[in-house]
C-alpha positions, 0 to 999 in steps of 0.5 A, spaced: 529 485 478 523 482 482 520 487 489 521 481 493 529 481 490 530 487 491 528 487 499 532 480 500 538 484 496 537 490 501 539 485 507 545 485 507 546 492 506 542 494 512 546 489 517 553 491 515 550 499 516 548 496 523 541 500 522 536 495 525 530 499 524 530 498 517 533 490 517 527 489 522 522 493 517 526 489 511 526 481 515 518 482 516 517 484 509 520 478 506 517 474 511 511 476 509 512 475 502 516 468 503 508 466 506 505 469 501 509 466 496 507 459 500 500 461 499 500 461 493 504 455 492 510 457 489 514 454 496 518 458 501 524 460 495 518 463 490 519 469 487 512 474 487 510 477 482 511 485 483 503 486 483 503 480 488 509 483 492 505 490 492 499 488 495 504 485 501 507 492 501 500 496 501 498 490 507 504 492 511 504 499 510 496 500 512 497 495 518 503 501 520 498 507 519 492 503 523 498 502 529 501 509 529 494 511 529 492 507 535 498 509 539 497 516 538 489 515 540 492 511 546 497 516 548 503 512 547 506 517 542 513 513 543 511 507 541 508 511 535 515 513 532 518 507 531 512 505 526 513 510 522 519 510 521 518 502 519 512 506 515 517 510 511 521 504 510 516 500 506 513 507 503 520 507 499 518 500 495 511 502 494 510 505 487 508 513 487 499 513 487 496 518 482 494 524 486 487 527 487 488 531 481 490 525 477 484 521 479 479 525 478 479 525 469 478 517 471 473 517 475 469 523 471 470 518 465 467 512 468 462 516 471 460 518 464 461 511 461 457 508 466 451 514 468 452 514 474 449 521 477 447 520 484 449 518 490 446 511 490 451 509 484 457 512 489 459 505 491 459 502 484 462 508 481 468 507 486 468 499 485 469 500 478 475 506 478 478 503 484 479 496 478 481 500 472 486 504 477 489 497 479 492 499 486 495 506 482 491 510 487 488 510 494 482 508 495 481 514 501 483 518 495 478 515 490 473 515 495 473 523 496 474 524 489 467 520 487 464 523 494 465 530 491 463 528 484 457 526 486 456 532 492 
């Protein structure tokens, strides 16, 4: 079952469980996916492909991470807490990402293929690795691996 449908079907379960945080999070995700479906000309009842749904989930997760960071910096931990709960719910629907140890062999192979040896080509290498991994790895982890290989 596509991720988009899974999220839609999880809403009644959250309602029955009276889990307000999960319900609010699922509703916001389904709304974001519906907006994406309309943008992709599928209409409001269209179901996104898993690839598009994952992009929406990652965007939502990044928004929560940014909010958590801003609230924490601003000395408002009581506002960061609900965001942390929502982030955990969103991450449960995201596929696992690759670890740095798993990214390293891919980056080394791409480094040899492109003939990259200096920090000046880090951006080109990073872009090529990210393209190969197609969202399976966090950009920050890929950057750390590329930086360590080129240092």
